[in-house]
Backbone as a chain_set.jsonl record, in Angstrom:
{"seq": "MAGSSYIKLVPNSRQQDISLEDLKELFHYYKEITGKTGKQLGWGYENAAFPYEIKQQTDSNGQWFYLKGTEDRYAYILIGVGKEKHDEGSFQSYIQVTLPDESTYGDKGKANEFSKFLAKKLEGELHLFNGRIMYYYKRK", "coords": {"N": [[2.284, 7.14, 4.474], [4.252, 5.475, 4.022], [5.9, 2.346, 2.987], [6.718, -0.906, 1.613], [7.117, -2.834, -1.313], [8.205, -6.118, -2.824], [9.829, -7.598, -5.261], [10.416, -10.728, -5.978], [13.112, -12.806, -6.938], [12.688, -16.015, -8.211], [13.45, -19.477, -8.704], [12.289, -20.065, -11.123], [12.263, -17.611, -12.469], [13.234, -15.392, -15.112], [15.97, -14.646, -14.818], [18.445, -14.849, -12.177], [19.697, -13.05, -10.79], [20.154, -9.541, -10.105], [21.119, -6.438, -11.077], [21.486, -2.965, -10.168], [22.098, -1.336, -12.435], [20.747, -3.011, -14.317], [18.224, -2.713, -13.583], [18.095, 0.206, -14.06], [18.205, 0.151, -16.921], [15.759, -1.361, -17.672], [13.891, 0.591, -16.664], [14.494, 2.732, -18.411], [13.524, 1.354, -20.834], [10.848, 0.955, -20.112], [10.281, 3.711, -20.407], [10.727, 4.068, -23.006], [8.98, 2.316, -24.492], [6.434, 3.351, -23.493], [6.617, 5.872, -24.668], [6.481, 5.112, -27.432], [3.984, 4.317, -27.464], [2.644, 6.759, -26.784], [3.313, 8.169, -29.168], [1.971, 6.685, -31.046], [-0.71, 7.388, -30.046], [-0.692, 10.03, -30.105], [-0.018, 11.968, -28.244], [2.036, 13.087, -25.447], [2.569, 10.703, -23.94], [4.549, 9.306, -22.552], [5.576, 11.031, -20.449], [3.6, 11.28, -18.711], [3.535, 8.85, -17.953], [5.798, 8.159, -16.781], [6.638, 10.087, -14.666], [9.198, 11.002, -13.518], [12.479, 11.358, -12.372], [15.567, 9.646, -12.624], [17.63, 9.048, -9.803], [20.726, 8.873, -8.119], [22.428, 8.574, -5.202], [25.888, 8.949, -3.975], [26.3, 7.842, -1.687], [24.916, 5.258, -1.731], [26.051, 2.975, -2.194], [25.947, 1.385, -4.439], [23.63, -0.111, -4.076], [21.095, 0.991, -4.203], [18.628, 3.403, -5.798], [16.904, 6.397, -6.411], [13.582, 7.642, -7.502], [12.655, 10.764, -8.486], [10.225, 12.833, -8.382], [8.897, 14.968, -11.222], [6.675, 16.287, -11.339], [3.859, 18.005, -9.51], [2.36, 16.186, -8.269], [3.827, 13.912, -7.533], [6.527, 12.573, -5.674], [8.793, 10.977, -4.272], [10.233, 7.67, -4.819], [11.827, 4.954, -3.68], [14.345, 2.529, -4.84], [15.684, -0.423, -4.584], [18.289, -3.187, -4.582], [18.682, -6.526, -3.624], [19.807, -9.405, -1.499], [18.599, -12.166, 0.05], [19.318, -14.665, 2.455], [18.506, -18.138, 2.697], [17.371, -20.988, 4.74], [18.725, -23.247, 3.756], [21.039, -22.289, 3.038], [21.266, -21.319, 0.605], [21.01, -18.246, -1.733], [18.499, -15.744, -2.43], [17.713, -13.353, -4.757], [16.422, -9.97, -4.81], [14.147, -7.33, -5.365], [13.365, -4.224, -4.141], [11.053, -2.113, -3.567], [10.342, 0.905, -2.293], [8.2, 3.237, -0.481], [8.809, 6.395, 0.882], [8.246, 8.311, 3.798], [7.373, 11.098, 2.68], [6.136, 10.482, 0.412], [3.59, 10.382, -2.244], [-0.172, 9.708, -2.708], [-0.219, 9.38, -5.588], [2.611, 8.494, -6.186], [2.492, 6.132, -4.966], [0.55, 4.741, -6.467], [2.07, 4.937, -8.96], [4.199, 3.276, -8.062], [3.131, 0.843, -7.93], [2.407, 0.231, -10.377], [4.912, 0.131, -11.511], [6.182, -1.833, -10.195], [4.517, -3.944, -10.876], [5.043, -4.2, -13.544], [8.04, -4.632, -13.504], [8.046, -7.225, -12.299], [6.526, -8.684, -14.164], [8.179, -8.475, -16.285], [10.593, -9.847, -15.587], [9.683, -12.135, -14.614], [9.039, -12.746, -11.875], [8.08, -12.949, -8.382], [5.747, -11.096, -6.874], [5.314, -9.189, -4.267], [3.144, -7.265, -2.848], [2.258, -4.001, -1.614], [0.18, -4.218, -0.02], [0.438, -6.654, 1.085], [-0.518, -8.856, -0.279], [0.302, -11.408, -2.768], [1.481, -11.756, -6.004], [1.88, -13.822, -8.799], [4.334, -14.134, -11.278], [5.646, -15.99, -12.637], [6.2, -19.041, -14.41], [4.398, -21.562, -13.074], [4.5, -24.817, -11.967]], "CA": [[2.394, 6.442, 3.168], [5.602, 4.573, 4.132], [5.769, 0.939, 2.904], [7.58, -1.481, 0.719], [6.854, -4.006, -1.98], [9.23, -6.546, -3.247], [9.928, -8.68, -6.443], [11.725, -11.782, -5.605], [13.479, -13.723, -8.16], [12.649, -17.241, -7.799], [14.058, -20.175, -9.467], [11.575, -20.174, -12.442], [12.327, -16.459, -13.101], [14.15, -15.258, -16.184], [17.332, -14.406, -14.399], [18.28, -15.177, -10.882], [20.518, -11.944, -10.078], [19.864, -8.411, -10.836], [21.957, -5.143, -10.615], [21.191, -1.512, -10.226], [22.244, -1.026, -13.975], [19.792, -3.748, -15.158], [16.938, -2.018, -13.286], [18.014, 1.548, -14.774], [17.822, -0.432, -18.26], [14.265, -1.651, -17.544], [13.251, 1.903, -16.633], [14.625, 3.353, -19.736], [12.892, 0.602, -21.64], [9.783, 1.423, -19.926], [10.058, 4.977, -21.073], [10.892, 3.976, -24.637], [7.647, 1.879, -24.978], [5.397, 4.339, -23.275], [6.94, 6.834, -25.576], [5.999, 4.72, -28.546], [2.412, 4.292, -27.278], [2.19, 8.133, -27.0], [3.357, 8.429, -30.374], [0.635, 6.359, -31.649], [-1.909, 8.215, -29.594], [-0.689, 11.539, -30.796], [0.468, 12.914, -27.252], [3.225, 12.852, -24.705], [2.345, 9.856, -22.958], [5.763, 8.837, -21.781], [5.843, 12.02, -19.567], [2.729, 10.996, -17.757], [3.576, 7.297, -17.689], [7.107, 8.048, -16.186], [6.997, 11.355, -14.285], [10.304, 10.788, -12.648], [14.124, 11.494, -12.985], [16.501, 8.54, -12.027], [18.811, 9.907, -9.244], [21.565, 8.047, -7.263], [23.53, 9.295, -4.26], [27.201, 8.295, -3.75], [26.49, 6.81, -0.518], [24.206, 4.364, -1.785], [26.968, 1.766, -2.232], [25.464, 0.428, -5.485], [22.366, -0.825, -3.599], [19.677, 1.648, -4.41], [18.69, 4.737, -6.25], [15.495, 6.93, -6.18], [12.85, 8.183, -8.516], [12.239, 12.027, -7.992], [8.904, 13.361, -9.207], [9.056, 16.026, -11.76], [5.362, 17.009, -11.128], [3.541, 18.172, -8.149], [1.598, 14.978, -7.669], [4.619, 12.888, -7.315], [7.681, 13.121, -4.701], [9.829, 10.075, -4.269], [10.154, 6.228, -4.727], [13.113, 4.443, -3.58], [14.364, 1.334, -5.611], [16.959, -1.248, -4.357], [18.377, -4.666, -4.982], [19.569, -7.152, -2.427], [19.93, -10.867, -1.469], [18.315, -12.746, 1.171], [19.718, -15.921, 2.686], [17.497, -19.011, 3.103], [17.805, -21.676, 5.598], [19.481, -24.188, 3.177], [22.36, -21.593, 2.648], [21.036, -20.527, -0.996], [20.386, -16.908, -1.605], [17.532, -15.259, -3.31], [17.645, -11.826, -5.077], [14.967, -9.27, -4.775], [13.962, -5.638, -5.95], [12.585, -3.389, -3.123], [10.314, -0.754, -4.081], [9.942, 1.45, -1.152], [7.739, 4.626, -0.41], [9.206, 7.068, 2.145], [7.024, 9.318, 4.125], [7.103, 12.104, 1.924], [5.468, 9.954, -0.829], [2.113, 10.723, -2.344], [-0.846, 8.564, -3.56], [0.358, 9.278, -6.946], [3.482, 7.753, -5.993], [1.947, 4.666, -4.584], [-0.008, 4.097, -7.666], [3.102, 4.56, -9.853], [5.107, 2.188, -7.421], [2.463, -0.531, -8.033], [2.591, -0.155, -11.642], [6.299, -0.234, -11.921], [6.497, -3.169, -9.636], [3.919, -5.184, -11.739], [5.864, -4.097, -14.866], [9.212, -5.275, -13.462], [7.768, -8.478, -11.899], [6.049, -9.488, -15.315], [9.419, -8.628, -17.396], [11.588, -10.782, -14.792], [8.794, -13.332, -14.139], [9.273, -12.938, -10.67], [7.036, -13.074, -7.45], [5.525, -9.848, -6.522], [4.8, -9.121, -2.86], [2.447, -5.993, -3.018], [2.349, -3.251, -0.526], [-0.84, -4.633, 0.997], [0.796, -8.048, 1.596], [-0.803, -9.785, -1.23], [1.243, -11.815, -3.699], [1.035, -12.124, -7.453], [3.035, -14.902, -9.188], [4.337, -13.858, -12.793], [6.549, -16.961, -13.35], [5.614, -20.276, -14.792], [4.483, -22.717, -12.008], [4.403, -26.387, -12.563]], "C": [[3.541, 5.562, 3.117], [5.167, 3.224, 3.957], [6.704, 0.318, 1.716], [6.826, -2.881, 0.152], [8.132, -4.696, -2.405], [8.981, -7.522, -4.405], [11.0, -9.474, -6.302], [11.812, -12.56, -6.76], [13.54, -15.274, -7.85], [13.251, -18.283, -8.865], [13.572, -20.36, -10.84], [11.651, -18.738, -13.111], [13.359, -16.341, -14.35], [15.469, -15.276, -15.948], [17.308, -14.447, -12.847], [19.069, -14.053, -10.107], [20.049, -10.781, -10.943], [20.735, -7.378, -10.278], [21.071, -3.905, -10.766], [21.109, -1.225, -11.984], [21.058, -1.782, -14.733], [18.502, -3.107, -14.976], [16.791, -0.646, -13.979], [17.714, 1.012, -16.346], [16.428, -0.697, -18.458], [13.516, -0.4, -17.522], [13.145, 2.646, -17.9], [13.86, 2.542, -20.76], [11.314, 0.863, -21.527], [9.186, 2.845, -20.537], [9.844, 4.873, -22.401], [9.391, 3.298, -25.011], [6.621, 2.755, -24.621], [5.502, 5.432, -24.217], [6.359, 6.479, -27.076], [4.609, 4.672, -28.539], [1.836, 5.711, -27.481], [2.244, 8.574, -28.301], [2.155, 8.051, -31.183], [-0.579, 7.141, -31.461], [-1.912, 9.531, -29.844], [-0.451, 12.485, -29.51], [1.484, 12.16, -26.344], [3.022, 12.028, -23.559], [3.343, 9.292, -22.005], [6.045, 9.745, -20.546], [4.933, 11.773, -18.444], [2.736, 9.572, -17.206], [4.836, 7.118, -16.581], [7.553, 9.626, -15.726], [8.052, 11.536, -13.362], [11.637, 10.977, -13.322], [14.822, 10.515, -11.942], [17.554, 9.263, -11.214], [19.411, 8.704, -8.254], [22.646, 8.873, -6.592], [24.814, 8.317, -4.27], [27.191, 7.576, -2.509], [25.588, 5.511, -0.785], [24.681, 2.906, -1.997], [26.511, 0.654, -3.468], [24.153, -0.409, -5.169], [21.028, -0.192, -3.829], [19.727, 2.949, -5.223], [17.052, 5.241, -5.968], [15.104, 7.541, -7.402], [12.35, 9.606, -7.92], [11.307, 12.589, -8.897], [9.337, 14.449, -9.901], [7.671, 16.702, -11.851], [5.142, 17.193, -9.88], [3.022, 16.978, -7.366], [2.665, 13.738, -7.294], [5.978, 13.435, -6.52], [8.737, 12.074, -5.037], [9.173, 8.426, -4.256], [11.445, 5.853, -4.753], [13.196, 2.899, -4.119], [15.673, 0.707, -5.07], [16.934, -2.641, -4.583], [18.883, -5.14, -3.539], [19.28, -8.597, -2.443], [19.354, -11.13, -0.005], [18.6, -14.157, 1.416], [18.497, -16.765, 3.272], [18.032, -20.174, 3.941], [18.718, -22.697, 5.03], [20.874, -23.571, 2.837], [22.325, -20.953, 1.121], [20.742, -18.971, -0.641], [19.561, -16.462, -2.722], [17.505, -13.774, -3.67], [16.464, -11.44, -4.988], [15.278, -7.819, -5.332], [13.087, -5.22, -4.653], [12.119, -2.175, -3.528], [9.722, -0.068, -2.682], [9.434, 2.927, -1.177], [8.017, 5.436, 0.94], [7.969, 7.79, 2.622], [6.639, 10.401, 3.615], [6.437, 11.671, 0.541], [4.176, 10.274, -0.887], [1.404, 9.683, -2.706], [-0.642, 8.418, -5.015], [1.51, 8.423, -6.995], [3.225, 6.196, -5.869], [1.324, 3.847, -5.825], [1.091, 3.861, -8.802], [3.902, 3.359, -9.241], [4.426, 0.837, -7.776], [2.465, -0.847, -9.493], [3.931, -0.44, -12.168], [6.594, -1.526, -11.449], [5.834, -4.189, -10.443], [4.657, -5.271, -12.967], [7.253, -5.046, -14.556], [9.011, -6.831, -12.9], [7.301, -9.35, -13.223], [7.234, -9.437, -16.231], [10.418, -9.814, -16.756], [10.951, -11.996, -14.516], [9.186, -13.839, -12.699], [7.856, -12.979, -9.694], [6.954, -11.767, -6.668], [4.894, -9.796, -5.088], [4.244, -7.523, -2.756], [2.619, -5.229, -1.51], [1.192, -3.748, 0.624], [-0.817, -6.022, 1.444], [0.252, -9.036, 0.747], [0.426, -10.255, -2.209], [0.689, -12.236, -5.294], [2.32, -13.04, -8.189], [3.027, -14.626, -10.905], [5.191, -14.83, -13.468], [5.721, -18.285, -13.589], [5.64, -21.272, -13.584], [4.097, -23.938, -12.469], [3.241, -26.863, -11.672]], "O": [[3.739, 4.914, 2.089], [4.203, 2.814, 4.604], [7.351, 1.06, 0.976], [6.199, -3.718, 0.801], [9.158, -4.016, -2.393], [7.948, -8.191, -4.437], [12.186, -9.17, -6.428], [10.868, -12.932, -7.456], [14.507, -15.697, -7.216], [13.533, -17.797, -9.96], [14.345, -20.779, -11.701], [11.154, -18.611, -14.23], [14.232, -17.195, -14.504], [16.21, -15.855, -16.743], [16.282, -14.122, -12.25], [19.105, -14.103, -8.878], [19.662, -10.866, -12.109], [21.074, -7.425, -9.096], [20.042, -3.907, -11.441], [20.072, -0.943, -12.584], [20.468, -1.23, -15.662], [17.728, -2.921, -15.915], [15.707, -0.273, -14.428], [16.843, 1.653, -16.935], [15.902, -0.229, -19.467], [12.557, -0.265, -18.281], [12.112, 3.091, -18.4], [13.508, 3.239, -21.711], [10.587, 0.974, -22.514], [8.06, 3.061, -20.985], [8.928, 5.465, -22.972], [8.712, 3.87, -25.865], [5.803, 2.97, -25.516], [4.449, 5.95, -24.589], [5.868, 7.342, -27.804], [3.999, 4.971, -29.566], [0.823, 5.929, -28.146], [1.354, 9.325, -28.702], [1.47, 8.832, -31.843], [-1.337, 7.512, -32.359], [-2.947, 10.198, -29.829], [-0.654, 13.691, -29.647], [1.74, 10.958, -26.42], [3.213, 12.413, -22.406], [3.063, 8.879, -20.879], [6.718, 9.265, -19.633], [5.322, 11.992, -17.297], [2.093, 9.192, -16.227], [4.896, 6.222, -15.74], [8.491, 10.258, -16.213], [7.829, 12.242, -12.379], [11.873, 10.806, -14.518], [14.682, 10.571, -10.72], [18.33, 10.026, -11.79], [18.729, 7.816, -7.743], [23.483, 9.605, -7.121], [24.745, 7.117, -4.532], [28.053, 6.725, -2.29], [25.612, 4.684, 0.127], [23.966, 1.904, -1.988], [26.681, -0.565, -3.441], [23.716, -1.262, -5.941], [19.976, -0.807, -3.658], [20.798, 3.547, -5.324], [16.195, 4.552, -5.416], [15.905, 7.929, -8.253], [11.66, 9.582, -6.9], [11.581, 12.802, -10.078], [10.225, 15.079, -9.327], [7.616, 17.744, -12.505], [5.915, 16.743, -9.034], [3.177, 16.783, -6.16], [2.245, 12.696, -6.791], [6.423, 14.565, -6.721], [9.5, 12.255, -5.986], [8.071, 8.054, -3.853], [12.218, 6.251, -5.625], [12.277, 2.114, -3.889], [16.707, 1.371, -5.14], [15.899, -3.286, -4.754], [19.326, -4.454, -2.617], [18.555, -9.043, -3.332], [19.62, -10.404, 0.953], [18.135, -14.942, 0.59], [17.679, -16.323, 4.08], [19.246, -20.352, 3.838], [19.577, -23.095, 5.817], [21.772, -24.289, 2.397], [23.201, -20.248, 0.618], [20.344, -18.556, 0.448], [19.866, -16.758, -3.878], [17.25, -12.989, -2.757], [15.489, -12.19, -5.043], [16.366, -7.332, -5.641], [12.176, -5.944, -4.254], [12.877, -1.25, -3.818], [8.734, -0.526, -2.107], [10.081, 3.785, -1.778], [7.457, 5.103, 1.984], [6.906, 7.864, 2.005], [5.55, 10.839, 3.986], [6.24, 12.505, -0.342], [3.527, 10.463, 0.142], [2.01, 8.668, -3.049], [-0.9, 7.357, -5.584], [1.48, 7.548, -7.86], [3.694, 5.296, -6.566], [1.527, 2.665, -6.103], [1.092, 2.837, -9.485], [4.238, 2.463, -10.015], [5.103, -0.184, -7.901], [2.515, -2.016, -9.875], [4.096, -1.163, -13.151], [7.202, -2.324, -12.163], [6.433, -5.228, -10.725], [4.904, -6.381, -13.438], [7.511, -6.033, -15.244], [9.932, -7.615, -13.129], [7.636, -10.528, -13.346], [7.332, -10.386, -17.009], [10.949, -10.627, -17.513], [11.654, -12.946, -14.17], [9.545, -14.977, -12.399], [6.733, -13.03, -10.194], [7.865, -11.369, -5.942], [3.884, -10.473, -4.894], [5.079, -6.636, -2.575], [3.028, -5.787, -0.491], [1.323, -3.663, 1.845], [-1.748, -6.561, 2.042], [0.559, -10.192, 1.036], [1.404, -9.527, -2.383], [-0.312, -12.892, -5.583], [3.52, -12.818, -8.028], [2.067, -14.822, -11.65], [5.505, -14.683, -14.649], [4.675, -18.51, -12.98], [6.693, -21.739, -13.148], [3.318, -24.02, -13.419], [2.816, -28.014, -11.774]]}, "num_chains": 1, "name": "protein.A"}
């Protein structure tokens, strides 16, 4: 089940740089909006939409954290930030969503859902697990 997807922050994205704290805030926002949806529907949708706890280890150097599943169908999703250098000397920030070997098909579905949410919110370029690319930024 191992694999990675990437959300690249391109020049047309809402922001050019992202930190782990920014990502955590986006996940808290995701939980908040799914909670409001659940309230309208009359059931605990936020628990089904985000069946994870956000955990960070001390040796992560501020580069990654993981989502630990709170239900049997979910195990782990790793989420990290980084920068890649281009030939012309500029840097491009990205978010990496990784499924470790212990991940389940439920994790893969949620990882795709979270990746699309983050890419849409940040107006980035999403490189999916299957190699396809989705563009969420305004192209000229």
